[in-house]
CHARMM internal coordinates of N, CA and C (Angstrom, degrees):
IC EDIT
DIST 1 N 1 CA 1.4974
DIST 1 CA 1 C 1.5689
ANGL 1 N 1 CA 1 C 108.65
DIST 1 C 2 N 1.1794
ANGL 1 CA 1 C 2 N 123.54
DIHE 1 N 1 CA 1 C 2 N 148.96
DIST 2 N 2 CA 1.4677
ANGL 1 C 2 N 2 CA 133.70
DIHE 1 CA 1 C 2 N 2 CA 174.08
DIST 2 CA 2 C 1.4985
ANGL 2 N 2 CA 2 C 111.77
DIHE 1 C 2 N 2 CA 2 C -58.59
DIST 2 C 3 N 1.3498
ANGL 2 CA 2 C 3 N 124.53
DIHE 2 N 2 CA 2 C 3 N 132.70
DIST 3 N 3 CA 1.3834
ANGL 2 C 3 N 3 CA 120.99
DIHE 2 CA 2 C 3 N 3 CA -175.31
DIST 3 CA 3 C 1.4434
ANGL 3 N 3 CA 3 C 114.10
DIHE 2 C 3 N 3 CA 3 C -66.28
DIST 3 C 4 N 1.3153
ANGL 3 CA 3 C 4 N 120.82
DIHE 3 N 3 CA 3 C 4 N -27.01
DIST 4 N 4 CA 1.4680
ANGL 3 C 4 N 4 CA 127.76
DIHE 3 CA 3 C 4 N 4 CA -179.78
DIST 4 CA 4 C 1.5978
ANGL 4 N 4 CA 4 C 111.03
DIHE 3 C 4 N 4 CA 4 C -77.32
DIST 4 C 5 N 1.3118
ANGL 4 CA 4 C 5 N 115.97
DIHE 4 N 4 CA 4 C 5 N -5.90
DIST 5 N 5 CA 1.4793
ANGL 4 C 5 N 5 CA 122.65
DIHE 4 CA 4 C 5 N 5 CA 179.72
DIST 5 CA 5 C 1.4269
ANGL 5 N 5 CA 5 C 113.03
DIHE 4 C 5 N 5 CA 5 C -116.90
DIST 5 C 6 N 1.3589
ANGL 5 CA 5 C 6 N 119.48
DIHE 5 N 5 CA 5 C 6 N 22.44
DIST 6 N 6 CA 1.4641
ANGL 5 C 6 N 6 CA 121.62
DIHE 5 CA 5 C 6 N 6 CA 174.25
DIST 6 CA 6 C 1.5318
ANGL 6 N 6 CA 6 C 108.04
DIHE 5 C 6 N 6 CA 6 C -55.07
DIST 6 C 7 N 1.3071
ANGL 6 CA 6 C 7 N 114.98
DIHE 6 N 6 CA 6 C 7 N 154.42
DIST 7 N 7 CA 1.4295
ANGL 6 C 7 N 7 CA 126.49
DIHE 6 CA 6 C 7 N 7 CA -175.90
DIST 7 CA 7 C 1.5426
ANGL 7 N 7 CA 7 C 107.11
DIHE 6 C 7 N 7 CA 7 C -61.94
DIST 7 C 8 N 1.2307
ANGL 7 CA 7 C 8 N 116.65
DIHE 7 N 7 CA 7 C 8 N -42.37
DIST 8 N 8 CA 1.5074
ANGL 7 C 8 N 8 CA 119.81
DIHE 7 CA 7 C 8 N 8 CA -173.97
DIST 8 CA 8 C 1.4989
ANGL 8 N 8 CA 8 C 109.75
DIHE 7 C 8 N 8 CA 8 C -91.50
DIST 8 C 9 N 1.1499
ANGL 8 CA 8 C 9 N 126.41
DIHE 8 N 8 CA 8 C 9 N -4.16
DIST 9 N 9 CA 1.4674
ANGL 8 C 9 N 9 CA 128.71
DIHE 8 CA 8 C 9 N 9 CA 173.35
DIST 9 CA 9 C 1.5474
ANGL 9 N 9 CA 9 C 112.82
DIHE 8 C 9 N 9 CA 9 C 70.81
DIST 9 C 10 N 1.2683
ANGL 9 CA 9 C 10 N 116.98
DIHE 9 N 9 CA 9 C 10 N 11.35
DIST 10 N 10 CA 1.5099
ANGL 9 C 10 N 10 CA 120.72
DIHE 9 CA 9 C 10 N 10 CA -177.82
DIST 10 CA 10 C 1.6320
ANGL 10 N 10 CA 10 C 107.06
DIHE 9 C 10 N 10 CA 10 C -58.89
DIST 10 C 11 N 1.2091
ANGL 10 CA 10 C 11 N 118.40
DIHE 10 N 10 CA 10 C 11 N -50.70
DIST 11 N 11 CA 1.4046
ANGL 10 C 11 N 11 CA 122.30
DIHE 10 CA 10 C 11 N 11 CA -168.43
DIST 11 CA 11 C 1.5915
ANGL 11 N 11 CA 11 C 103.39
DIHE 10 C 11 N 11 CA 11 C -65.72
DIST 11 C 12 N 1.3727
ANGL 11 CA 11 C 12 N 116.84
DIHE 11 N 11 CA 11 C 12 N -45.88
DIST 12 N 12 CA 1.4567
ANGL 11 C 12 N 12 CA 118.12
DIHE 11 CA 11 C 12 N 12 CA 179.84
DIST 12 CA 12 C 1.5805
ANGL 12 N 12 CA 12 C 110.28
DIHE 11 C 12 N 12 CA 12 C -58.79
DIST 12 C 13 N 1.2186
ANGL 12 CA 12 C 13 N 119.94
DIHE 12 N 12 CA 12 C 13 N -47.66
DIST 13 N 13 CA 1.5126
ANGL 12 C 13 N 13 CA 123.25
DIHE 12 CA 12 C 13 N 13 CA 178.89
DIST 13 CA 13 C 1.4765
ANGL 13 N 13 CA 13 C 112.07
DIHE 12 C 13 N 13 CA 13 C -55.94
DIST 13 C 14 N 1.4861
ANGL 13 CA 13 C 14 N 116.50
DIHE 13 N 13 CA 13 C 14 N -46.14
DIST 14 N 14 CA 1.4324
ANGL 13 C 14 N 14 CA 118.94
DIHE 13 CA 13 C 14 N 14 CA 173.74
DIST 14 CA 14 C 1.5515
ANGL 14 N 14 CA 14 C 111.76
DIHE 13 C 14 N 14 CA 14 C -59.29
DIST 14 C 15 N 1.3201
ANGL 14 CA 14 C 15 N 120.11
DIHE 14 N 14 CA 14 C 15 N -47.87
DIST 15 N 15 CA 1.4460
ANGL 14 C 15 N 15 CA 123.43
DIHE 14 CA 14 C 15 N 15 CA 176.06
DIST 15 CA 15 C 1.4824
ANGL 15 N 15 CA 15 C 113.51
DIHE 14 C 15 N 15 CA 15 C -55.38
DIST 15 C 16 N 1.4066
ANGL 15 CA 15 C 16 N 118.65
DIHE 15 N 15 CA 15 C 16 N -44.15
DIST 16 N 16 CA 1.4821
ANGL 15 C 16 N 16 CA 123.87
DIHE 15 CA 15 C 16 N 16 CA -179.52
DIST 16 CA 16 C 1.4604
ANGL 16 N 16 CA 16 C 106.03
DIHE 15 C 16 N 16 CA 16 C -66.49
DIST 16 C 17 N 1.2576
ANGL 16 CA 16 C 17 N 117.91
DIHE 16 N 16 CA 16 C 17 N -48.49
DIST 17 N 17 CA 1.5323
ANGL 16 C 17 N 17 CA 122.88
DIHE 16 CA 16 C 17 N 17 CA -178.21
DIST 17 CA 17 C 1.5098
ANGL 17 N 17 CA 17 C 109.64
DIHE 16 C 17 N 17 CA 17 C -51.60
DIST 17 C 18 N 1.3443
ANGL 17 CA 17 C 18 N 113.81
DIHE 17 N 17 CA 17 C 18 N -47.03
DIST 18 N 18 CA 1.4858
ANGL 17 C 18 N 18 CA 119.54
DIHE 17 CA 17 C 18 N 18 CA -174.46
DIST 18 CA 18 C 1.4559
ANGL 18 N 18 CA 18 C 108.43
DIHE 17 C 18 N 18 CA 18 C -66.69
DIST 18 C 19 N 1.3760
ANGL 18 CA 18 C 19 N 120.75
DIHE 18 N 18 CA 18 C 19 N -44.24
DIST 19 N 19 CA 1.4975
ANGL 18 C 19 N 19 CA 123.83
DIHE 18 CA 18 C 19 N 19 CA 174.01
DIST 19 CA 19 C 1.4613
ANGL 19 N 19 CA 19 C 113.65
DIHE 18 C 19 N 19 CA 19 C -54.29
DIST 19 C 20 N 1.3697
ANGL 19 CA 19 C 20 N 116.52
DIHE 19 N 19 CA 19 C 20 N -46.84
DIST 20 N 20 CA 1.4354
ANGL 19 C 20 N 20 CA 121.63
DIHE 19 CA 19 C 20 N 20 CA -179.62
DIST 20 CA 20 C 1.5004
ANGL 20 N 20 CA 20 C 110.80
DIHE 19 C 20 N 20 CA 20 C -64.80
DIST 20 C 21 N 1.3335
ANGL 20 CA 20 C 21 N 114.59
DIHE 20 N 20 CA 20 C 21 N -37.07
DIST 21 N 21 CA 1.5928
ANGL 20 C 21 N 21 CA 115.76
DIHE 20 CA 20 C 21 N 21 CA 178.68
DIST 21 CA 21 C 1.5172
ANGL 21 N 21 CA 21 C 107.43
DIHE 20 C 21 N 21 CA 21 C -64.65
DIST 21 C 22 N 1.3705
ANGL 21 CA 21 C 22 N 119.03
DIHE 21 N 21 CA 21 C 22 N -48.91
DIST 22 N 22 CA 1.3934
ANGL 21 C 22 N 22 CA 121.78
DIHE 21 CA 21 C 22 N 22 CA 177.50
DIST 22 CA 22 C 1.4410
ANGL 22 N 22 CA 22 C 117.94
DIHE 21 C 22 N 22 CA 22 C -54.74
DIST 22 C 23 N 1.4381
ANGL 22 CA 22 C 23 N 115.70
DIHE 22 N 22 CA 22 C 23 N -41.85
DIST 23 N 23 CA 1.4009
ANGL 22 C 23 N 23 CA 120.71
DIHE 22 CA 22 C 23 N 23 CA 173.93
DIST 23 CA 23 C 1.5674
ANGL 23 N 23 CA 23 C 112.10
DIHE 22 C 23 N 23 CA 23 C -62.84
DIST 23 C 24 N 1.2630
ANGL 23 CA 23 C 24 N 117.81
DIHE 23 N 23 CA 23 C 24 N -48.84
DIST 24 N 24 CA 1.4775
ANGL 23 C 24 N 24 CA 119.60
DIHE 23 CA 23 C 24 N 24 CA 175.49
DIST 24 CA 24 C 1.4098
ANGL 24 N 24 CA 24 C 116.95
DIHE 23 C 24 N 24 CA 24 C -54.05
DIST 24 C 25 N 1.5013
ANGL 24 CA 24 C 25 N 116.54
DIHE 24 N 24 CA 24 C 25 N -38.56
DIST 25 N 25 CA 1.3646
ANGL 24 C 25 N 25 CA 117.61
DIHE 24 CA 24 C 25 N 25 CA 175.07
DIST 25 CA 25 C 1.5336
ANGL 25 N 25 CA 25 C 119.64
DIHE 24 C 25 N 25 CA 25 C -71.34
DIST 25 C 26 N 1.3801
ANGL 25 CA 25 C 26 N 115.98
DIHE 25 N 25 CA 25 C 26 N -26.45
DIST 26 N 26 CA 1.3763
ANGL 25 C 26 N 26 CA 121.31
DIHE 25 CA 25 C 26 N 26 CA 171.88
DIST 26 CA 26 C 1.3941
ANGL 26 N 26 CA 26 C 111.13
DIHE 25 C 26 N 26 CA 26 C -69.99
DIST 26 C 27 N 1.4298
ANGL 26 CA 26 C 27 N 116.64
DIHE 26 N 26 CA 26 C 27 N -42.75
DIST 27 N 27 CA 1.4776
ANGL 26 C 27 N 27 CA 112.89
DIHE 26 CA 26 C 27 N 27 CA 179.30
DIST 27 CA 27 C 1.5712
ANGL 27 N 27 CA 27 C 113.67
DIHE 26 C 27 N 27 CA 27 C -65.02
DIST 27 C 28 N 1.3385
ANGL 27 CA 27 C 28 N 113.90
DIHE 27 N 27 CA 27 C 28 N -37.92
DIST 28 N 28 CA 1.5136
ANGL 27 C 28 N 28 CA 119.99
DIHE 27 CA 27 C 28 N 28 CA 173.17
DIST 28 CA 28 C 1.5694
ANGL 28 N 28 CA 28 C 112.13
DIHE 27 C 28 N 28 CA 28 C -50.89
DIST 28 C 29 N 1.2737
ANGL 28 CA 28 C 29 N 113.28
DIHE 28 N 28 CA 28 C 29 N -51.69
DIST 29 N 29 CA 1.4162
ANGL 28 C 29 N 29 CA 120.37
DIHE 28 CA 28 C 29 N 29 CA -177.01
DIST 29 CA 29 C 1.4588
ANGL 29 N 29 CA 29 C 112.82
DIHE 28 C 29 N 29 CA 29 C -65.96
DIST 29 C 30 N 1.3739
ANGL 29 CA 29 C 30 N 121.38
DIHE 29 N 29 CA 29 C 30 N -43.43
DIST 30 N 30 CA 1.3618
ANGL 29 C 30 N 30 CA 124.07
DIHE 29 CA 29 C 30 N 30 CA 176.32
DIST 30 CA 30 C 1.5025
ANGL 30 N 30 CA 30 C 113.86
DIHE 29 C 30 N 30 CA 30 C -61.38
DIST 30 C 31 N 1.2187
ANGL 30 CA 30 C 31 N 112.58
DIHE 30 N 30 CA 30 C 31 N -39.65
DIST 31 N 31 CA 1.5639
ANGL 30 C 31 N 31 CA 121.74
DIHE 30 CA 30 C 31 N 31 CA 179.32
DIST 31 CA 31 C 1.5845
ANGL 31 N 31 CA 31 C 106.14
DIHE 30 C 31 N 31 CA 31 C -64.71
DIST 31 C 32 N 1.3483
ANGL 31 CA 31 C 32 N 117.85
DIHE 31 N 31 CA 31 C 32 N -45.61
DIST 32 N 32 CA 1.4598
ANGL 31 C 32 N 32 CA 120.82
DIHE 31 CA 31 C 32 N 32 CA 177.89
DIST 32 CA 32 C 1.5191
ANGL 32 N 32 CA 32 C 114.57
DIHE 31 C 32 N 32 CA 32 C -61.58
DIST 32 C 33 N 1.2684
ANGL 32 CA 32 C 33 N 116.39
DIHE 32 N 32 CA 32 C 33 N -41.52
DIST 33 N 33 CA 1.4358
ANGL 32 C 33 N 33 CA 128.85
DIHE 32 CA 32 C 33 N 33 CA 179.68
DIST 33 CA 33 C 1.5662
ANGL 33 N 33 CA 33 C 109.39
DIHE 32 C 33 N 33 CA 33 C -64.31
DIST 33 C 34 N 1.4105
ANGL 33 CA 33 C 34 N 114.98
DIHE 33 N 33 CA 33 C 34 N -42.54
DIST 34 N 34 CA 1.3916
ANGL 33 C 34 N 34 CA 117.54
DIHE 33 CA 33 C 34 N 34 CA 179.76
DIST 34 CA 34 C 1.5685
ANGL 34 N 34 CA 34 C 114.50
DIHE 33 C 34 N 34 CA 34 C -73.56
DIST 34 C 35 N 1.4284
ANGL 34 CA 34 C 35 N 112.41
DIHE 34 N 34 CA 34 C 35 N -32.39
DIST 35 N 35 CA 1.4670
ANGL 34 C 35 N 35 CA 113.80
DIHE 34 CA 34 C 35 N 35 CA 172.83
DIST 35 CA 35 C 1.5239
ANGL 35 N 35 CA 35 C 113.63
DIHE 34 C 35 N 35 CA 35 C -66.59
DIST 35 C 36 N 1.3636
ANGL 35 CA 35 C 36 N 111.67
DIHE 35 N 35 CA 35 C 36 N -38.59
DIST 36 N 36 CA 1.4796
ANGL 35 C 36 N 36 CA 116.58
DIHE 35 CA 35 C 36 N 36 CA -178.14
DIST 36 CA 36 C 1.6644
ANGL 36 N 36 CA 36 C 111.89
DIHE 35 C 36 N 36 CA 36 C -65.75
DIST 36 C 37 N 1.3308
ANGL 36 CA 36 C 37 N 110.51
DIHE 36 N 36 CA 36 C 37 N -40.74
DIST 37 N 37 CA 1.3892
ANGL 36 C 37 N 37 CA 119.63
DIHE 36 CA 36 C 37 N 37 CA -179.06
DIST 37 CA 37 C 1.6514
ANGL 37 N 37 CA 37 C 107.29
DIHE 36 C 37 N 37 CA 37 C -64.67
DIST 37 C 38 N 1.3712
ANGL 37 CA 37 C 38 N 115.13
DIHE 37 N 37 CA 37 C 38 N -48.71
DIST 38 N 38 CA 1.4099
ANGL 37 C 38 N 38 CA 113.25
DIHE 37 CA 37 C 38 N 38 CA -176.11
DIST 38 CA 38 C 1.6140
ANGL 38 N 38 CA 38 C 112.28
DIHE 37 C 38 N 38 CA 38 C -70.68
DIST 38 C 39 N 1.2898
ANGL 38 CA 38 C 39 N 117.80
DIHE 38 N 38 CA 38 C 39 N -30.30
DIST 39 N 39 CA 1.4278
ANGL 38 C 39 N 39 CA 122.26
DIHE 38 CA 38 C 39 N 39 CA 171.93
DIST 39 CA 39 C 1.4768
ANGL 39 N 39 CA 39 C 113.80
DIHE 38 C 39 N 39 CA 39 C -63.60
DIST 39 C 40 N 1.3166
ANGL 39 CA 39 C 40 N 119.39
DIHE 39 N 39 CA 39 C 40 N -34.72
DIST 40 N 40 CA 1.3478
ANGL 39 C 40 N 40 CA 121.30
DIHE 39 CA 39 C 40 N 40 CA 177.07
DIST 40 CA 40 C 1.5977
ANGL 40 N 40 CA 40 C 113.73
DIHE 39 C 40 N 40 CA 40 C -83.06
DIST 40 C 41 N 1.2441
ANGL 40 CA 40 C 41 N 113.80
DIHE 40 N 40 CA 40 C 41 N -26.84
DIST 41 N 41 CA 1.4905
ANGL 40 C 41 N 41 CA 115.87
DIHE 40 CA 40 C 41 N 41 CA 169.72
DIST 41 CA 41 C 1.5413
ANGL 41 N 41 CA 41 C 110.37
DIHE 40 C 41 N 41 CA 41 C -67.50
DIST 41 C 42 N 1.2916
ANGL 41 CA 41 C 42 N 120.64
DIHE 41 N 41 CA 41 C 42 N -35.83
DIST 42 N 42 CA 1.5271
ANGL 41 C 42 N 42 CA 123.93
DIHE 41 CA 41 C 42 N 42 CA 178.24
DIST 42 CA 42 C 1.4272
ANGL 42 N 42 CA 42 C 107.22
DIHE 41 C 42 N 42 CA 42 C -67.94
DIST 42 C 43 N 1.4069
ANGL 42 CA 42 C 43 N 122.25
DIHE 42 N 42 CA 42 C 43 N -37.57
DIST 43 N 43 CA 1.4239
ANGL 42 C 43 N 43 CA 119.35
DIHE 42 CA 42 C 43 N 43 CA 179.60
DIST 43 CA 43 C 1.4706
ANGL 43 N 43 CA 43 C 111.82
DIHE 42 C 43 N 43 CA 43 C -67.94
DIST 43 C 44 N 1.3769
ANGL 43 CA 43 C 44 N 116.79
DIHE 43 N 43 CA 43 C 44 N -37.90
DIST 44 N 44 CA 1.4532
ANGL 43 C 44 N 44 CA 123.75
DIHE 43 CA 43 C 44 N 44 CA -177.10
DIST 44 CA 44 C 1.5172
ANGL 44 N 44 CA 44 C 108.80
DIHE 43 C 44 N 44 CA 44 C -68.37
DIST 44 C 45 N 1.3086
ANGL 44 CA 44 C 45 N 118.64
DIHE 44 N 44 CA 44 C 45 N -29.76
DIST 45 N 45 CA 1.5335
ANGL 44 C 45 N 45 CA 115.36
DIHE 44 CA 44 C 45 N 45 CA -176.15
DIST 45 CA 45 C 1.6052
ANGL 45 N 45 CA 45 C 111.47
DIHE 44 C 45 N 45 CA 45 C -82.59
DIST 45 C 46 N 1.3084
ANGL 45 CA 45 C 46 N 114.13
DIHE 45 N 45 CA 45 C 46 N -12.04
DIST 46 N 46 CA 1.5491
ANGL 45 C 46 N 46 CA 109.63
DIHE 45 CA 45 C 46 N 46 CA 174.20
DIST 46 CA 46 C 1.4596
ANGL 46 N 46 CA 46 C 115.44
DIHE 45 C 46 N 46 CA 46 C -109.68
DIST 46 C 47 N 1.2129
ANGL 46 CA 46 C 47 N 113.45
DIHE 46 N 46 CA 46 C 47 N 107.64
DIST 47 N 47 CA 1.5074
ANGL 46 C 47 N 47 CA 124.98
DIHE 46 CA 46 C 47 N 47 CA -177.73
DIST 47 CA 47 C 1.5487
ANGL 47 N 47 CA 47 C 106.86
DIHE 46 C 47 N 47 CA 47 C -63.32
DIST 47 C 48 N 1.3565
ANGL 47 CA 47 C 48 N 111.71
DIHE 47 N 47 CA 47 C 48 N 151.10
DIST 48 N 48 CA 1.4461
ANGL 47 C 48 N 48 CA 120.95
DIHE 47 CA 47 C 48 N 48 CA 177.02
DIST 48 CA 48 C 1.5016
ANGL 48 N 48 CA 48 C 109.02
DIHE 47 C 48 N 48 CA 48 C -68.62
DIST 48 C 49 N 1.2540
ANGL 48 CA 48 C 49 N 121.76
DIHE 48 N 48 CA 48 C 49 N 123.98
DIST 49 N 49 CA 1.4744
ANGL 48 C 49 N 49 CA 125.84
DIHE 48 CA 48 C 49 N 49 CA 179.53
DIST 49 CA 49 C 1.6011
ANGL 49 N 49 CA 49 C 117.03
DIHE 48 C 49 N 49 CA 49 C -85.35
DIST 49 C 50 N 1.3704
ANGL 49 CA 49 C 50 N 111.56
DIHE 49 N 49 CA 49 C 50 N -17.66
DIST 50 N 50 CA 1.3734
ANGL 49 C 50 N 50 CA 116.85
DIHE 49 CA 49 C 50 N 50 CA 176.67
DIST 50 CA 50 C 1.5608
ANGL 50 N 50 CA 50 C 115.94
DIHE 49 C 50 N 50 CA 50 C -74.34
DIST 50 C 51 N 1.3630
ANGL 50 CA 50 C 51 N 109.80
DIHE 50 N 50 CA 50 C 51 N 117.64
DIST 51 N 51 CA 1.5705
ANGL 50 C 51 N 51 CA 115.17
DIHE 50 CA 50 C 51 N 51 CA -174.51
DIST 51 CA 51 C 1.5808
ANGL 51 N 51 CA 51 C 109.52
DIHE 50 C 51 N 51 CA 51 C -64.31
DIST 51 C 52 N 1.3488
ANGL 51 CA 51 C 52 N 116.53
DIHE 51 N 51 CA 51 C 52 N -29.87
DIST 52 N 52 CA 1.4554
ANGL 51 C 52 N 52 CA 111.04
DIHE 51 CA 51 C 52 N 52 CA -179.16
DIST 52 CA 52 C 1.5476
ANGL 52 N 52 CA 52 C 117.38
DIHE 51 C 52 N 52 CA 52 C -74.05
DIST 52 C 53 N 1.2894
ANGL 52 CA 52 C 53 N 115.14
DIHE 52 N 52 CA 52 C 53 N -11.44
DIST 53 N 53 CA 1.4686
ANGL 52 C 53 N 53 CA 123.90
DIHE 52 CA 52 C 53 N 53 CA 177.87
DIST 53 CA 53 C 1.6238
ANGL 53 N 53 CA 53 C 111.25
DIHE 52 C 53 N 53 CA 53 C -85.18
DIST 53 C 54 N 1.2807
ANGL 53 CA 53 C 54 N 110.94
DIHE 53 N 53 CA 53 C 54 N -23.56
DIST 54 N 54 CA 1.5619
ANGL 53 C 54 N 54 CA 111.73
DIHE 53 CA 53 C 54 N 54 CA -171.82
DIST 54 CA 54 C 1.6053
ANGL 54 N 54 CA 54 C 111.55
DIHE 53 C 54 N 54 CA 54 C -73.15
DIST 54 C 55 N 1.3355
ANGL 54 CA 54 C 55 N 104.89
DIHE 54 N 54 CA 54 C 55 N 138.18
DIST 55 N 55 CA 1.5099
ANGL 54 C 55 N 55 CA 111.61
DIHE 54 CA 54 C 55 N 55 CA -178.38
DIST 55 CA 55 C 1.5666
ANGL 55 N 55 CA 55 C 112.54
DIHE 54 C 55 N 55 CA 55 C -86.18
DIST 55 C 56 N 1.2743
ANGL 55 CA 55 C 56 N 118.38
DIHE 55 N 55 CA 55 C 56 N -1.46
DIST 56 N 56 CA 1.3839
ANGL 55 C 56 N 56 CA 125.72
DIHE 55 CA 55 C 56 N 56 CA -176.19
DIST 56 CA 56 C 1.5878
ANGL 56 N 56 CA 56 C 114.84
DIHE 55 C 56 N 56 CA 56 C -94.05
DIST 56 C 57 N 1.4293
ANGL 56 CA 56 C 57 N 120.35
DIHE 56 N 56 CA 56 C 57 N 139.31
DIST 57 N 57 CA 1.3513
ANGL 56 C 57 N 57 CA 112.98
DIHE 56 CA 56 C 57 N 57 CA 171.15
DIST 57 CA 57 C 1.4757
ANGL 57 N 57 CA 57 C 110.35
DIHE 56 C 57 N 57 CA 57 C -76.61
DIST 57 C 58 N 1.3906
ANGL 57 CA 57 C 58 N 117.99
DIHE 57 N 57 CA 57 C 58 N 176.52
DIST 58 N 58 CA 1.4796
ANGL 57 C 58 N 58 CA 122.76
DIHE 57 CA 57 C 58 N 58 CA -179.10
DIST 58 CA 58 C 1.3745
ANGL 58 N 58 CA 58 C 112.50
DIHE 57 C 58 N 58 CA 58 C -57.07
DIST 58 C 59 N 1.4065
ANGL 58 CA 58 C 59 N 117.86
DIHE 58 N 58 CA 58 C 59 N -51.78
DIST 59 N 59 CA 1.4776
ANGL 58 C 59 N 59 CA 123.36
DIHE 58 CA 58 C 59 N 59 CA 179.73
DIST 59 CA 59 C 1.5294
ANGL 59 N 59 CA 59 C 114.25
DIHE 58 C 59 N 59 CA 59 C -55.34
DIST 59 C 60 N 1.3098
ANGL 59 CA 59 C 60 N 112.52
DIHE 59 N 59 CA 59 C 60 N -45.42
DIST 60 N 60 CA 1.4676
ANGL 59 C 60 N 60 CA 120.84
DIHE 59 CA 59 C 60 N 60 CA -179.89
DIST 60 CA 60 C 1.5364
ANGL 60 N 60 CA 60 C 110.74
DIHE 59 C 60 N 60 CA 60 C -65.18
DIST 60 C 61 N 1.3281
ANGL 60 CA 60 C 61 N 111.42
DIHE 60 N 60 CA 60 C 61 N -43.66
DIST 61 N 61 CA 1.4116
ANGL 60 C 61 N 61 CA 119.91
DIHE 60 CA 60 C 61 N 61 CA -179.80
DIST 61 CA 61 C 1.5152
ANGL 61 N 61 CA 61 C 115.79
DIHE 60 C 61 N 61 CA 61 C -56.88
DIST 61 C 62 N 1.4335
ANGL 61 CA 61 C 62 N 116.28
DIHE 61 N 61 CA 61 C 62 N -44.20
DIST 62 N 62 CA 1.4584
ANGL 61 C 62 N 62 CA 121.24
DIHE 61 CA 61 C 62 N 62 CA 178.25
DIST 62 CA 62 C 1.4704
ANGL 62 N 62 CA 62 C 111.52
DIHE 61 C 62 N 62 CA 62 C -71.77
DIST 62 C 63 N 1.3148
ANGL 62 CA 62 C 63 N 120.45
DIHE 62 N 62 CA 62 C 63 N -31.75
DIST 63 N 63 CA 1.5231
ANGL 62 C 63 N 63 CA 116.94
DIHE 62 CA 62 C 63 N 63 CA 179.14
DIST 63 CA 63 C 1.4133
ANGL 63 N 63 CA 63 C 114.96
DIHE 62 C 63 N 63 CA 63 C -78.78
DIST 63 C 64 N 1.3456
ANGL 63 CA 63 C 64 N 116.82
DIHE 63 N 63 CA 63 C 64 N -39.28
DIST 64 N 64 CA 1.4346
ANGL 63 C 64 N 64 CA 119.76
DIHE 63 CA 63 C 64 N 64 CA -169.01
DIST 64 CA 64 C 1.5641
ANGL 64 N 64 CA 64 C 112.64
DIHE 63 C 64 N 64 CA 64 C -90.54
DIST 64 C 65 N 1.2621
ANGL 64 CA 64 C 65 N 115.95
DIHE 64 N 64 CA 64 C 65 N -23.81
DIST 65 N 65 CA 1.4438
ANGL 64 C 65 N 65 CA 124.21
DIHE 64 CA 64 C 65 N 65 CA -179.38
DIST 65 CA 65 C 1.3821
ANGL 65 N 65 CA 65 C 117.34
DIHE 64 C 65 N 65 CA 65 C -114.92
DIST 65 C 66 N 1.2305
ANGL 65 CA 65 C 66 N 119.09
DIHE 65 N 65 CA 65 C 66 N 51.34
DIST 66 N 66 CA 1.4979
ANGL 65 C 66 N 66 CA 128.28
DIHE 65 CA 65 C 66 N 66 CA -179.18
DIST 66 CA 66 C 1.5197
ANGL 66 N 66 CA 66 C 108.18
DIHE 65 C 66 N 66 CA 66 C -67.80
DIST 66 C 67 N 1.2759
ANGL 66 CA 66 C 67 N 116.39
DIHE 66 N 66 CA 66 C 67 N 133.51
DIST 67 N 67 CA 1.5866
ANGL 66 C 67 N 67 CA 113.64
DIHE 66 CA 66 C 67 N 67 CA 175.84
DIST 67 CA 67 C 1.4610
ANGL 67 N 67 CA 67 C 108.51
DIHE 66 C 67 N 67 CA 67 C -100.33
DIST 67 C 68 N 1.2585
ANGL 67 CA 67 C 68 N 114.71
DIHE 67 N 67 CA 67 C 68 N 143.39
DIST 68 N 68 CA 1.4483
ANGL 67 C 68 N 68 CA 123.06
DIHE 67 CA 67 C 68 N 68 CA -174.28
DIST 68 CA 68 C 1.5087
ANGL 68 N 68 CA 68 C 110.98
DIHE 67 C 68 N 68 CA 68 C -106.28
END
COOR INIT
IC SEED 1 N 1 CA 1 C
IC BUILD
């Protein structure tokens, strides 16, 4: 007899529980990756306003970072 067709269904419940656990872990990792991506996108969207940290000279800054 096939192990997933046992009379008491124990093997099936273990198999189903394992699949549910794998699915929950995948959802958790996906959510963590989405949060990390969004956090990094927010950091990229906000330029550093401190002039001492800028790597550009004043002339370079004006020509390459024009505000619209």
